[in-house]
C-alpha positions, -999 to +999 in steps of 0.1 A: -329-485+405-323-453+388-296-430+403-267-411+387-246-416+419-225-446+408-212-453+443-247-452+458-260-476+431-232-500+438-237-499+475-274-504+473-271-531+447-247-550+469-269-546+500-301-556+482-285-586+465-272-599+498-309-598+509-320-620+480-331-593+455-320-591+418-311-555+411-308-536+378-294-501+379-293-472+355-281-437+357-308-416+340-345-414+336-341-421+299-323-453+306-350-463+331-376-460+304-356-484+282-355-512+307-378-542+302-396-540+336-414-570+351-451-566+357-450-580+392-427-590+421-405-560+416-403-524+427-386-492+415-362-469+434-358-436+416-337-406+424-357-374+420-328-354+406-316-374+376-298-356+348-320-350+318-354-366+325-360-364+362-369-394+382-404-381+388-409-375+351-397-409+342-420-425+368-449-405+355-442-418+320-440-454+334-473-449+352-490-437+320-476-468+302-494-489+328-464-498+350-480-500+384-450-515+404-444-502+439-420-472+437-399-451+460-383-418+453-350-410+470-338-374+472-324-347+495-346-319+507-376-325+485-397-294+475-434-292+482-441-298+445-418-329+445-437-343+475-470-337+458-459-353+425-445-383+444-477-387+463-497-385+431-475-412+416-480-434+447-443-433+454-432-424+489-402-402+493-373-415+513-348-387+521-311-390+516-288-397+533-301-432+535-293-442+570-299-476+586-323-500+571-352-476+563-351-481+526-345-518+528-374-522+553-397-503+529-386-525+500-392-557+520-427-545+528-435-537+492-418-566+475-404-595+496-373-611+481-374-645+463-373-673+488 
């Protein structure tokens, strides 16, 4: 998960780990590009508005590198161009605030936790 909101990362990490997921977090697009990502049984959660390299730009670079993991973009009030970019990258946008289990349900559908 890439988001510069430390509190949000901590909360989502806790929630996903209680559901059986292993979670790695980072606070920038550049840091995301440095992670050793698995090729399967994983997914990406990327904030659109990261400092420096945006989440969409980082995801675009990962896609060009052949990383085809399911991905979700989280953001507030996405622009039409952000929606188009996310669609092109096969990464549905989930709008903040993240209420209820919407994000977790999407993650479960894309990448079930280890049994």
